[in-house]
NUBAKOL-119658 format. One record per residue (C-alpha): residue in three letters; z, y, x. Coordinates in nm, 2 decimals. Each point is the difference from the previous one (the first is absolute). Layout:
residues N
     r       c3       c2       c1
   Ala        Z        Y        X
...
This chain:
residues 656
     r       c3       c2       c1
   Met     8.31    11.64     4.76
   Pro    -0.26    -0.19    -0.20
   Arg     0.06    -0.37    -0.03
   Arg    -0.32    -0.10     0.19
   Lys     0.11     0.23     0.30
   Thr     0.35    -0.14    -0.02
   Leu    -0.14    -0.35     0.02
   Leu    -0.23     0.08     0.29
   Phe     0.29     0.17     0.18
   Ser     0.23    -0.30    -0.05
   Thr    -0.27    -0.24     0.11
   Ala    -0.07     0.20     0.31
   Ala     0.37     0.02     0.08
   Ile     0.04    -0.38    -0.04
   Leu    -0.30    -0.05     0.23
   Val     0.14     0.23     0.27
   Val     0.34    -0.18    -0.01
   Phe    -0.18    -0.34     0.01
   Ile    -0.20     0.11     0.31
   Leu     0.30     0.14     0.18
   Phe     0.22    -0.31    -0.05
   His    -0.27    -0.27     0.02
   Lys    -0.07    -0.05     0.37
   Pro    -0.36    -0.14    -0.03
   Met    -0.09     0.29    -0.23
   Arg     0.16     0.25     0.24
   Leu    -0.24    -0.12     0.27
   Val    -0.29     0.06    -0.23
   Ala     0.14     0.35    -0.07
   Tyr     0.03     0.07     0.37
   Ser    -0.36    -0.11     0.05
   Leu    -0.14     0.21    -0.28
   Phe     0.21     0.31     0.00
   Thr     0.16     0.06     0.34
   Gly    -0.10     0.33     0.15
   Asn    -0.09     0.14     0.34
   Ala     0.29     0.13     0.22
   Lys    -0.01     0.33     0.18
   Phe     0.13     0.04     0.35
   Thr     0.28     0.25     0.06
   Ile    -0.07     0.24     0.28
   Tyr     0.30     0.06     0.23
   Ala     0.05     0.30     0.22
   Glu     0.11    -0.02     0.37
   Pro     0.37    -0.09    -0.04
   Lys     0.29     0.20     0.14
   Leu     0.26    -0.16     0.23
   Ser     0.22    -0.25    -0.18
   Ser     0.37     0.09    -0.08
   Trp     0.10    -0.36     0.09
   Arg     0.23    -0.04     0.30
   Pro     0.23    -0.27     0.14
   Met     0.36     0.05    -0.12
   Ala     0.20    -0.26     0.19
   Pro     0.00    -0.19     0.33
   Arg    -0.31    -0.22     0.01
   Leu     0.03    -0.38     0.00
   Tyr    -0.11    -0.16     0.32
   Ser    -0.03    -0.34     0.17
   Lys     0.27    -0.08     0.25
   Asn    -0.27    -0.17     0.21
   Pro    -0.12     0.24     0.27
   His    -0.34    -0.17     0.02
   Pro    -0.28     0.26    -0.07
   Leu    -0.15    -0.23    -0.27
   Ala     0.33     0.00    -0.19
   Arg    -0.07     0.35    -0.13
   Pro    -0.24     0.09    -0.28
   Phe    -0.36     0.04     0.13
   Arg    -0.18     0.34     0.03
   Phe    -0.29    -0.14    -0.21
   Gly    -0.11    -0.32    -0.16
   Arg     0.01    -0.28     0.26
   Ala     0.11    -0.29    -0.23
   Leu    -0.02    -0.11    -0.36
   His     0.26     0.22    -0.18
   Ser     0.00     0.23     0.30
   Asp     0.26    -0.16     0.24
   Leu     0.19    -0.32     0.08
   His     0.26     0.08    -0.27
   Gly    -0.26     0.03    -0.27
   Ser     0.14     0.34    -0.08
   Asp    -0.34     0.17    -0.09
   Glu     0.12     0.31     0.19
   Val    -0.17     0.17     0.29
   Met     0.14     0.28     0.22
   Gly    -0.32     0.21    -0.01
   Val    -0.13     0.23    -0.27
   Thr    -0.28    -0.05    -0.24
   Ala    -0.25     0.28    -0.02
   Pro     0.12     0.24    -0.27
   Ser    -0.35     0.02    -0.14
   Phe    -0.30    -0.23     0.05
   Glu    -0.33    -0.11    -0.13
   Leu    -0.20    -0.32    -0.01
   Ala    -0.18    -0.04     0.34
   Trp    -0.17    -0.34    -0.03
   His    -0.02    -0.35    -0.14
   Ala    -0.09    -0.26     0.26
   Glu    -0.07    -0.37     0.01
   Glu    -0.05     0.00    -0.38
   Asn    -0.10    -0.37     0.00
   Leu     0.34    -0.12     0.12
   Phe     0.29    -0.07    -0.24
   Val     0.32     0.13     0.16
   Ser     0.32    -0.12    -0.17
   Glu     0.24     0.13     0.27
   Gly     0.00     0.34     0.16
   Pro    -0.14     0.11     0.33
   Val     0.21     0.10     0.31
   Phe    -0.07     0.23     0.30
   Asp     0.02     0.03     0.37
   Lys     0.12     0.32     0.18
   Gln    -0.36     0.13     0.00
   Gly    -0.03    -0.04    -0.38
   Asn    -0.24    -0.30     0.02
   Ile     0.03    -0.22    -0.31
   Tyr     0.06    -0.38    -0.02
   Phe     0.00    -0.22    -0.31
   Ser    -0.06    -0.35    -0.12
   Pro    -0.21    -0.07    -0.32
   Ile     0.01    -0.31    -0.22
   Phe    -0.31    -0.22    -0.06
   Pro    -0.22     0.24     0.20
   Val    -0.37    -0.03    -0.03
   Asp    -0.04     0.02     0.38
   Asn     0.29    -0.24     0.09
   Ser     0.20     0.29     0.16
   Leu     0.36    -0.09     0.07
   Ile     0.08     0.35     0.13
   Val    -0.20     0.32     0.00
   Ser     0.05     0.33     0.19
   Leu    -0.14     0.34    -0.10
   Glu     0.00     0.34     0.16
   Pro     0.17     0.27    -0.21
   Glu    -0.25     0.29     0.00
   His    -0.28    -0.17    -0.20
   Gly     0.13    -0.35    -0.07
   His    -0.26    -0.16     0.23
   Arg     0.07    -0.36     0.11
   Arg     0.13    -0.03     0.35
   Trp     0.02    -0.38     0.02
   Ala     0.08    -0.31    -0.20
   Ile     0.12    -0.35     0.08
   Thr    -0.13    -0.28    -0.21
   His     0.17    -0.33    -0.07
   Pro    -0.06    -0.31    -0.23
   Ser     0.33     0.06    -0.18
   Ala    -0.07     0.36    -0.09
   Ala    -0.03    -0.07    -0.37
   Ala     0.38    -0.04    -0.02
   Gly     0.06     0.33     0.17
   Ala     0.26     0.09     0.26
   Gly     0.19     0.27    -0.19
   Thr     0.08     0.33     0.17
   Pro    -0.02    -0.01     0.38
   Leu     0.29     0.13     0.21
   Val    -0.06     0.26     0.27
   Leu     0.27     0.03     0.27
   Glu     0.01     0.18     0.33
   Asp     0.03    -0.24     0.29
   Pro     0.33     0.08     0.18
   Glu    -0.16    -0.07     0.34
   Thr    -0.33     0.18    -0.02
   Gly     0.06     0.25    -0.28
   Glu    -0.33    -0.10    -0.16
   Asp    -0.02    -0.10    -0.36
   Ile    -0.06    -0.36    -0.09
   Ile    -0.11    -0.13    -0.34
   Tyr     0.16    -0.33    -0.12
   Leu    -0.14    -0.21    -0.27
   Gly     0.12    -0.32    -0.18
   Ser    -0.22    -0.20    -0.24
   Tyr     0.08    -0.34    -0.15
   Asp    -0.12    -0.19     0.30
   Thr    -0.04     0.25     0.29
   Ala     0.20     0.28     0.17
   Met    -0.15     0.25     0.23
   Ala     0.08     0.30     0.23
   Ile    -0.29     0.24     0.03
   Asp    -0.04     0.32     0.21
   Thr    -0.13     0.32    -0.17
   Asn    -0.35    -0.07     0.13
   Gly    -0.02    -0.33    -0.18
   Ser     0.06    -0.24     0.29
   Ile     0.22    -0.30    -0.08
   Ile     0.30    -0.01     0.23
   Trp     0.12    -0.33    -0.13
   Gln    -0.07    -0.23    -0.29
   Ser     0.21    -0.29    -0.12
   Ala     0.00    -0.26    -0.28
   Ser     0.28     0.04    -0.26
   Gly     0.06    -0.37    -0.03
   Leu    -0.14    -0.01    -0.35
   Pro    -0.33    -0.17    -0.09
   Ala    -0.31     0.20     0.06
   Ile    -0.18     0.12    -0.31
   Gln    -0.36     0.08    -0.05
   Asn    -0.18     0.24    -0.23
   Gly    -0.03    -0.15    -0.34
   Asn     0.34    -0.18     0.02
   Tyr     0.21     0.31    -0.04
   Leu     0.29    -0.01    -0.24
   Ser     0.24     0.29    -0.08
   Lys     0.28    -0.20     0.16
   His    -0.18     0.03     0.34
   His     0.02     0.37     0.00
   Ser     0.20     0.17     0.28
   Phe     0.17     0.33    -0.11
   Gly     0.02     0.11     0.36
   Ile     0.19    -0.03     0.33
   Asn     0.33     0.16     0.10
   Tyr     0.20     0.04     0.32
   His     0.34    -0.14     0.08
   Ile     0.15     0.23     0.26
   His     0.29    -0.23     0.11
   Ser    -0.22    -0.30     0.09
   Asp    -0.31     0.20     0.10
   Ser    -0.20    -0.21    -0.24
   Leu    -0.25     0.04    -0.28
   Ile     0.05    -0.16    -0.35
   Thr    -0.27    -0.07    -0.26
   Ser     0.08    -0.09    -0.36
   Ile    -0.25    -0.20    -0.22
   Gly    -0.02    -0.02    -0.37
   Asp     0.07    -0.38    -0.01
   Gly     0.34     0.06     0.16
   His    -0.07    -0.06     0.37
   Leu     0.13     0.22     0.27
   Tyr    -0.13    -0.03     0.36
   Ile     0.12     0.19     0.31
   Val    -0.17     0.07     0.33
   Asp     0.10     0.17     0.32
   Arg    -0.11     0.37     0.00
   Lys    -0.12    -0.01     0.36
   Thr    -0.18    -0.33     0.01
   Gly    -0.06    -0.12    -0.36
   Ser     0.17    -0.33     0.08
   Pro     0.15    -0.16    -0.31
   Leu     0.38     0.01     0.00
   Leu     0.07    -0.25    -0.28
   Lys    -0.07    -0.38     0.03
   Lys    -0.19     0.03    -0.32
   Pro    -0.03     0.28    -0.26
   Phe     0.31     0.05    -0.21
   Met    -0.03    -0.07    -0.37
   Leu     0.22     0.19    -0.25
   Pro     0.18    -0.21    -0.25
   Gly    -0.09     0.02    -0.37
   Ala    -0.32    -0.08    -0.18
   Pro    -0.31     0.20    -0.09
   Thr    -0.02     0.20    -0.32
   Gly    -0.20    -0.14    -0.29
   Leu    -0.29     0.16    -0.17
   Ser     0.09     0.26    -0.26
   Asn    -0.14     0.02    -0.35
   Phe    -0.19     0.31     0.09
   Thr    -0.37    -0.06    -0.04
   Val    -0.31     0.22     0.03
   Pro    -0.30    -0.07    -0.23
   Lys    -0.29    -0.15     0.19
   Arg    -0.23     0.28    -0.11
   Val     0.24     0.26     0.15
   Leu     0.03    -0.20     0.33
   Asp    -0.38    -0.03     0.02
   Arg    -0.04     0.37    -0.03
   Ala     0.28     0.09     0.24
   Asn    -0.12    -0.25     0.26
   Ala    -0.35     0.14    -0.03
   Asp     0.14     0.34     0.07
   Ile     0.14    -0.11     0.33
   Ala    -0.27    -0.25     0.09
   His    -0.09     0.22     0.30
   Met     0.35    -0.07     0.14
   Val     0.00    -0.38    -0.04
   Pro    -0.21    -0.27     0.18
   Ser    -0.27    -0.15    -0.23
   Ser     0.16    -0.35     0.07
   Gly     0.30     0.10    -0.21
   Ile     0.37    -0.05     0.07
   Asn     0.12    -0.36     0.02
   Gly    -0.28    -0.16    -0.19
   Asn     0.00     0.11    -0.36
   Asn     0.28     0.25     0.02
   Asp    -0.10     0.36    -0.04
   Ala     0.13     0.30     0.21
   Ile     0.16     0.19    -0.28
   Ser     0.21    -0.31    -0.11
   Ala     0.09    -0.07     0.36
   Val     0.14     0.35     0.04
   Leu     0.18     0.00    -0.33
   His     0.16    -0.34     0.08
   Gly     0.10     0.13     0.35
   Ala     0.14     0.32    -0.13
   Ala     0.20    -0.19    -0.26
   Gly     0.13    -0.24     0.26
   Glu    -0.14    -0.30    -0.19
   Leu    -0.02    -0.34     0.17
   Gln     0.18     0.14     0.31
   Lys     0.35     0.07     0.12
   Val    -0.04     0.35     0.15
   Ser    -0.18     0.29    -0.15
   Asn     0.08     0.29     0.22
   Phe     0.09     0.11     0.36
   Phe     0.34    -0.04     0.17
   Ser     0.22     0.23     0.21
   Ile     0.21    -0.04     0.31
   Asp     0.33     0.18     0.07
   Ser    -0.01     0.17     0.34
   Asn     0.38     0.01     0.00
   Ser     0.08    -0.37    -0.05
   Gly    -0.33    -0.17     0.04
   Arg     0.02    -0.16    -0.34
   Ile    -0.32    -0.06    -0.19
   Trp    -0.01     0.09    -0.37
   Leu    -0.25    -0.17    -0.22
   Ala    -0.05    -0.06    -0.37
   Ala    -0.12    -0.34    -0.11
   Thr     0.04    -0.27    -0.27
   Ile     0.31    -0.22    -0.01
   Ala     0.04    -0.37    -0.07
   Asp    -0.20    -0.16    -0.28
   Glu     0.31    -0.13    -0.18
   Glu     0.16     0.34    -0.02
   Asp    -0.20     0.09    -0.31
   Gly     0.13    -0.31    -0.18
   Glu    -0.32    -0.20     0.01
   Val    -0.12    -0.21     0.29
   Asp    -0.38     0.04    -0.03
   Gly    -0.12     0.10     0.34
   Phe     0.02     0.37    -0.08
   Ser     0.26     0.26     0.04
   Asp     0.06     0.28    -0.26
   Tyr     0.26     0.19     0.20
   Ala     0.01     0.18     0.34
   Ala     0.25     0.12     0.24
   Leu     0.06     0.23     0.30
   Tyr     0.03    -0.20     0.32
   Gly     0.19     0.12     0.30
   Ile    -0.13    -0.20     0.30
   Asp     0.13     0.01     0.36
   Leu    -0.22    -0.07     0.30
   Val     0.16    -0.15     0.31
   Arg    -0.21    -0.02     0.31
   Asn     0.08    -0.20     0.31
   Gly    -0.27     0.05     0.26
   Ala    -0.33    -0.13    -0.13
   Val     0.15    -0.15    -0.31
   Ala     0.12     0.17    -0.32
   Glu     0.18    -0.12    -0.31
   Leu     0.02     0.16    -0.35
   Arg     0.32    -0.04    -0.21
   Ile     0.05     0.11    -0.36
   Ala     0.32     0.21     0.00
   Ser     0.01     0.13    -0.36
   Ile    -0.18    -0.05    -0.33
   Thr     0.03     0.26    -0.28
   Lys    -0.16    -0.10    -0.33
   Val    -0.21     0.27    -0.16
   Pro    -0.03    -0.01    -0.39
   Gly    -0.35    -0.10    -0.10
   Gly    -0.11     0.00     0.37
   Thr    -0.16     0.28     0.20
   Ala    -0.33     0.10     0.16
   Ser     0.14     0.29     0.20
   Thr     0.04     0.01     0.37
   Pro     0.38     0.03     0.09
   Ala     0.06     0.35     0.14
   Ile     0.28     0.05     0.25
   Ser     0.21     0.31     0.05
   Ala    -0.02     0.15     0.35
   Asp     0.35    -0.10     0.08
   Gly    -0.06    -0.36    -0.12
   Gln     0.28     0.00    -0.25
   Arg    -0.20    -0.03    -0.32
   Ile    -0.31    -0.17    -0.12
   Tyr    -0.19     0.13    -0.30
   Ile    -0.21    -0.21    -0.23
   Ala    -0.12     0.00    -0.36
   Asp     0.00    -0.29    -0.25
   Ala    -0.29    -0.11    -0.23
   Tyr     0.12     0.22    -0.29
   Asp     0.12     0.36     0.05
   Thr     0.29     0.00     0.24
   Val     0.06     0.12     0.36
   Tyr     0.27    -0.17     0.21
   Ala     0.20     0.10     0.31
   Ile     0.11    -0.32     0.19
   His     0.27    -0.02     0.26
   Ala    -0.16    -0.10     0.32
   Gln     0.29    -0.21     0.13
   Ser     0.10    -0.19    -0.31
   Gly    -0.32     0.01    -0.21
   Asp     0.21     0.13    -0.30
   Ile    -0.14     0.25    -0.25
   Ile     0.16     0.34     0.06
   Trp    -0.16     0.18    -0.30
   Gln    -0.30    -0.02    -0.23
   Tyr    -0.19     0.27    -0.18
   Lys    -0.25    -0.04    -0.29
   Val    -0.31     0.22     0.03
   Gly    -0.14    -0.11    -0.34
   Asp    -0.31    -0.18     0.13
   Lys    -0.10    -0.26     0.25
   Val     0.00     0.12     0.36
   Thr    -0.33    -0.08     0.17
   Gly    -0.03    -0.01     0.37
   Ser     0.31     0.08     0.20
   Ile     0.29     0.23     0.01
   Asp    -0.02     0.30     0.24
   Val     0.31     0.08     0.20
   Ala     0.06     0.33     0.17
   Val     0.23     0.08     0.29
   Asp     0.12     0.31    -0.18
   Asn     0.22     0.09    -0.30
   Gly     0.03    -0.36    -0.13
   Glu    -0.36     0.04    -0.14
   Ile    -0.19    -0.31    -0.11
   Tyr    -0.32    -0.01    -0.20
   Ala    -0.09    -0.26    -0.26
   Asn    -0.37    -0.03    -0.09
   Thr    -0.04    -0.14    -0.36
   Arg    -0.33    -0.09    -0.17
   Thr    -0.05     0.36    -0.10
   Asp     0.26     0.22     0.16
   Ile     0.19     0.09     0.32
   Phe     0.38     0.04    -0.02
   Gln     0.23     0.15     0.26
   Leu     0.34    -0.17     0.00
   Ile     0.30     0.11     0.20
   Asp     0.22    -0.27     0.15
   Gln     0.35     0.13    -0.06
   Gly     0.17    -0.29     0.17
   Asp     0.13    -0.20    -0.29
   Arg    -0.27     0.10    -0.24
   Ala    -0.34     0.16    -0.03
   Thr    -0.08     0.32    -0.19
   Leu    -0.34     0.14    -0.10
   Gly    -0.13     0.28     0.21
   Trp    -0.33     0.06    -0.19
   Lys    -0.30    -0.16    -0.17
   Ala    -0.32     0.12     0.15
   Lys    -0.19     0.26    -0.20
   Leu    -0.35    -0.14     0.00
   Asp    -0.24     0.27    -0.14
   Met    -0.29    -0.04     0.24
   Tyr    -0.26    -0.05    -0.28
   Gln    -0.03     0.14    -0.35
   Gly    -0.05    -0.33    -0.17
   Gly    -0.26    -0.05    -0.27
   Phe     0.07    -0.15    -0.34
   Leu     0.22    -0.32     0.04
   Gln     0.03     0.06     0.38
   Asp     0.31     0.04     0.21
   Asn     0.09     0.09     0.36
   Phe     0.17    -0.27     0.20
   Lys     0.09    -0.11     0.35
   Gly    -0.26    -0.19     0.19
   Leu     0.14    -0.13     0.33
   Gly     0.36    -0.01     0.11
   Ala     0.13     0.31     0.19
   Glu     0.05     0.06     0.37
   Ile     0.29     0.23     0.11
   Thr    -0.10     0.27     0.25
   Ala     0.18     0.29     0.16
   Asn    -0.14     0.24    -0.25
   Gly    -0.04    -0.20    -0.32
   Val    -0.09    -0.33    -0.16
   Ala    -0.37    -0.10     0.03
   Phe    -0.15    -0.21    -0.28
   Thr    -0.31    -0.07    -0.20
   Gly    -0.02     0.08    -0.37
   Ala    -0.24    -0.07    -0.28
   Val    -0.10     0.09    -0.35
   Gly    -0.10    -0.27    -0.24
   Val     0.11    -0.23    -0.28
   Ile     0.35    -0.17    -0.01
   His    -0.02    -0.31    -0.22
   Gly     0.34    -0.17    -0.03
   Lys     0.08    -0.13     0.35
   Gln    -0.36     0.06     0.12
   Lys    -0.15     0.32     0.13
   Phe    -0.36     0.08     0.05
   Pro    -0.06     0.30     0.24
   Met    -0.32     0.19    -0.06
   Arg     0.03     0.27     0.26
   Leu     0.23     0.01     0.30
   Gly     0.11     0.23     0.28
   Ala     0.26     0.05     0.27
   Gly     0.30     0.22    -0.02
   Leu     0.32     0.13     0.16
   Leu     0.33     0.03    -0.19
   Asp     0.28     0.25     0.07
   Arg     0.31    -0.21     0.10
   Gln     0.23     0.27    -0.15
   Thr    -0.16     0.01    -0.35
   Gly    -0.24    -0.28    -0.05
   Lys    -0.28     0.25    -0.08
   Ile    -0.34    -0.03     0.15
   Arg    -0.05     0.22     0.30
   Tyr    -0.37    -0.08     0.03
   Phe    -0.25    -0.25    -0.14
   Ala    -0.36    -0.08     0.09
   Asp    -0.25    -0.19    -0.22
   Gly    -0.22    -0.28     0.13
   Ala     0.21    -0.30     0.08
   Glu    -0.09    -0.36    -0.08
   Asp     0.23    -0.25    -0.17
   Ser     0.21    -0.22     0.22
   Val     0.27    -0.27     0.01
   Ser     0.08     0.12     0.36
   Ser     0.23     0.28     0.11
   Thr    -0.01     0.37     0.08
   Val    -0.01     0.07     0.38
   Thr     0.04     0.31     0.21
   Ala    -0.20     0.03     0.32
   Pro     0.09     0.19     0.33
   Asp    -0.18     0.32    -0.12
   Gly     0.16     0.00    -0.34
   Ser    -0.30    -0.15    -0.18
   Ile     0.06    -0.24    -0.29
   Tyr    -0.17    -0.33     0.01
   Val    -0.05    -0.27    -0.27
   Gly    -0.12    -0.35     0.03
   Asn    -0.24    -0.05    -0.30
   Ser     0.04    -0.30    -0.23
   Pro    -0.12     0.11    -0.34
   Leu     0.16    -0.28    -0.21
   Arg     0.13     0.20    -0.30
   Arg    -0.29     0.24    -0.02
   Val    -0.27    -0.28    -0.01
   Leu     0.20    -0.18    -0.27
   Gly     0.01     0.33    -0.19
   Arg    -0.37     0.05     0.04
   Ala    -0.06    -0.35    -0.13
   Ile     0.23     0.03    -0.30
   Leu    -0.05     0.37    -0.10
   Gly    -0.35     0.07     0.13
   Asp    -0.11     0.14     0.33
   Gln    -0.10     0.33    -0.16
   His     0.37     0.10     0.01
   Ser     0.02    -0.06     0.37
   Pro    -0.36     0.03     0.13
   Ala     0.06     0.01     0.37
   Lys    -0.12    -0.32     0.17
   Pro     0.30    -0.21     0.12
   Arg     0.05     0.05     0.38
   Gly     0.18    -0.22     0.24
   Gly     0.10     0.09     0.36
   Ile     0.21     0.30     0.10
   Ser     0.02     0.35    -0.13
   Arg     0.12     0.30     0.19
   Phe     0.14     0.33    -0.13
   Lys    -0.01     0.24     0.29
   Pro     0.21     0.33     0.04
   Asn    -0.16     0.31    -0.14
   Ser     0.16     0.19     0.29
   Tyr     0.14    -0.14     0.32
   Leu     0.20     0.32     0.05
   Ser     0.18    -0.08    -0.32
   Val     0.10    -0.34     0.14
   Ile     0.15     0.18     0.30
   Lys     0.19     0.24    -0.24
   Glu     0.14    -0.29    -0.20
   Ala     0.10    -0.18     0.32
   Leu     0.18     0.31     0.14
   Trp     0.18     0.04    -0.34
   Ala     0.11    -0.36     0.02
   Ile     0.12     0.05     0.36
   Gln     0.20     0.30    -0.10
   Leu     0.17    -0.20    -0.28
   Arg     0.07    -0.29     0.22
   Leu     0.16     0.22     0.27
   Glu     0.21     0.19    -0.26
   Asn     0.12    -0.32    -0.15
   Ala     0.08    -0.14     0.34
   Ala     0.20     0.31     0.10
   Gln     0.20    -0.02    -0.32
   Trp     0.11    -0.36     0.06
   Gln     0.00    -0.01     0.38
   Ala     0.38    -0.02     0.04
   Lys     0.06    -0.23    -0.30
   Ala    -0.29    -0.24     0.04
   Pro    -0.12     0.00     0.36
   Gly    -0.17    -0.33    -0.04
   Ser    -0.27     0.13    -0.22
   Ile    -0.10     0.28     0.24
   Arg    -0.21    -0.24     0.22
   Asp    -0.23    -0.08    -0.29
   Glu    -0.01     0.37    -0.11
   Arg    -0.12     0.09     0.35
   His    -0.25    -0.29    -0.01
   Gln    -0.15     0.12    -0.33
   Val    -0.02     0.36     0.14
   Glu    -0.20    -0.13     0.29
   Ala    -0.21    -0.22    -0.23
   Leu    -0.08     0.30    -0.22
   Phe    -0.11     0.21     0.29
   Glu    -0.21    -0.29     0.13
   Gln    -0.18     0.02    -0.33
   Cys    -0.05     0.37     0.06
   Arg    -0.15    -0.08     0.34
   His    -0.23    -0.26    -0.16
   Val    -0.15     0.25    -0.25
   Ala     0.00     0.32     0.22
   Pro    -0.34    -0.07     0.15
   Lys    -0.15    -0.03    -0.35
   Ala     0.17     0.32    -0.11
   Ile    -0.14     0.18     0.30
   Ala    -0.35    -0.14    -0.05
   Ala     0.01     0.11    -0.36
   Gly     0.10     0.36     0.10
   Glu     0.34    -0.03    -0.18
   Ile     0.20     0.08     0.32
   Ser    -0.09     0.13     0.34
   Pro     0.05    -0.20     0.32
   Glu     0.24     0.27     0.12
   Ala     0.21    -0.02    -0.31
   Trp     0.02    -0.38     0.02
   Gln     0.10     0.02     0.37
   Leu     0.28     0.24    -0.09
   Ile     0.12    -0.24    -0.27
   Glu    -0.01    -0.29     0.24
   Gln     0.19     0.20     0.27
   Thr     0.27     0.12    -0.25
   Phe     0.05    -0.36    -0.12
   Gln     0.04    -0.14     0.35
   Thr     0.22     0.28     0.13
   His     0.23     0.07    -0.30
   Ile    -0.02    -0.30    -0.24
   Ala    -0.07    -0.32     0.19
   Ser     0.27     0.08     0.26
   Thr     0.31    -0.20     0.03
   Asp     0.21     0.30    -0.09
   Asp     0.26    -0.09    -0.26
   Asn    -0.04     0.33    -0.18
   Leu    -0.19    -0.14    -0.30
   Thr     0.05     0.32    -0.20
   Lys    -0.18     0.20     0.26
   Gln    -0.28    -0.26     0.01
   Ala    -0.04     0.02    -0.37
   Glu    -0.02     0.38     0.02
   Phe    -0.29    -0.03     0.25
   Ala    -0.18    -0.24    -0.24
   Lys     0.05     0.26    -0.28
   Arg    -0.14     0.28     0.21
   Leu    -0.31    -0.21     0.09
   Leu    -0.07    -0.08    -0.36
   Ser     0.06     0.36    -0.10
   Arg    -0.24     0.14     0.26
   Ile    -0.28    -0.25    -0.11
   Thr     0.06     0.06    -0.37
   Glu    -0.02     0.38     0.05
   Gly    -0.32    -0.04     0.21
   Lys     0.16     0.14     0.32
   Glu    -0.13    -0.28     0.21
């Protein structure tokens, strides 16, 4: 090779190495050279080979709300924070609509039995504390405004009233708790006992992550970022504490992470349609407020909490005492898992801290409780998942997944399955009792990434009866940061970790993936990372205008939802039959899930009929067969499973 060419080659090689290992130069390279991704087209998936292989875990509490919910009714799906629902996700789907694009939604929506949608935005332009949409087109049904709406009220909680059977929506903001009927009428409203806040005075520590239900005391509990907990009676809204309970510990300090002003200005301009012109808390900007809140800075709590339906114990992650980090400076560098007991005596309640488990480096994940209440799962600030003994607070095992877990751990009732959502991947772990083993790492191939682009996980996963729902993205991974350029929603196979189906068109979010009564996937839009990527790398790489509000991915076929539900019913009954003699306690919840799955069939059947996918006569036969041969009290579970198999076979073969 001539000397000049050799010199040019060597210089080019040195330049490439410099760009690859010098972070600021890598960003320049991403901006200049990253290519456009192509979407992978997925065929209609076959039925999954996954099945339950052991007696399911279940709560010893017979209360109906002690079980997993059929669809999303609470942040992280249910009272245990399990991120598991009993229904199925549509096996294939498409983007149906984006609605309320001017609202920034940092926590996911929830649903009533009819599929109506409820959510609470942060710093809303119209002062909406809670908004309800209808599911077909995403049109607004109603909204309730409030002066403290800027702080947000987290995810609402939807529960069926035990006396009337009607759904009621419960909401807890920093200064106000409410019960609302599905038509938007306020049933009761009460003050939290904390000082009222007005728009313009919002701080991240004022944010409520949502409200949860305590079965044993029939009360509602709200957790606030500054460490306060307040409790109200479910029926009346009357406060049960003499004053809001304050967790021990100190707020976290500010990190050294900074965003250049030019980047903040561009990112804030991108979401200006979602933020009041008056700004957030004076000179603070919206992007910084969300970044500080997500990082848990200047607050004690940075995620939701869970309540064990077995014992009634409340599990919450928060900071610990200031002096624990070796320096008394008004800030805490460490966090812990708190086990808190609630004792109610008539109109008065008391909170008592029963256990404290230190978590290395702290945690931002919601504690997730196993169905039987024996274990609590949480992740630290580094790369490790922990299983905690519920009685003692001791660590049973720990497992390194190689990267920081973002969001929360998902805990299934079957097969010891738990799911860890890292910055970029989804891992299935199997709880073996005294240790965890790796089941699989998700095979994320939804986009053919352009030059310098990778596929990665968007939102944390939700476990359903036929897979794991998630959102995924393609974009740039830069150290610990990721910048999504294009996103969609997908369904993973629980057996293999492969994508069963994926649809393009989602928006970025810091929320959660939620499954609705009809199998639709919903996302609350909060395009934080994407607008930062547009500001840093250029909006030509992600040209879609940032959208707030809610996005719905609807089923491509409602008959396919029925098929998936019948397949799940067959698997549940076969598993119940196998373990009926050895583990009779789990049969109650197996039957409950069978009924819940068929209720989902009933919910979507009119839509399948209207679409011409099934005849009214065929559906009537399915309903009659279920009622006569499957929903009976007959203990012959094997026979019931066979009837479910026949129904599925006849539908699949087109005989109905």
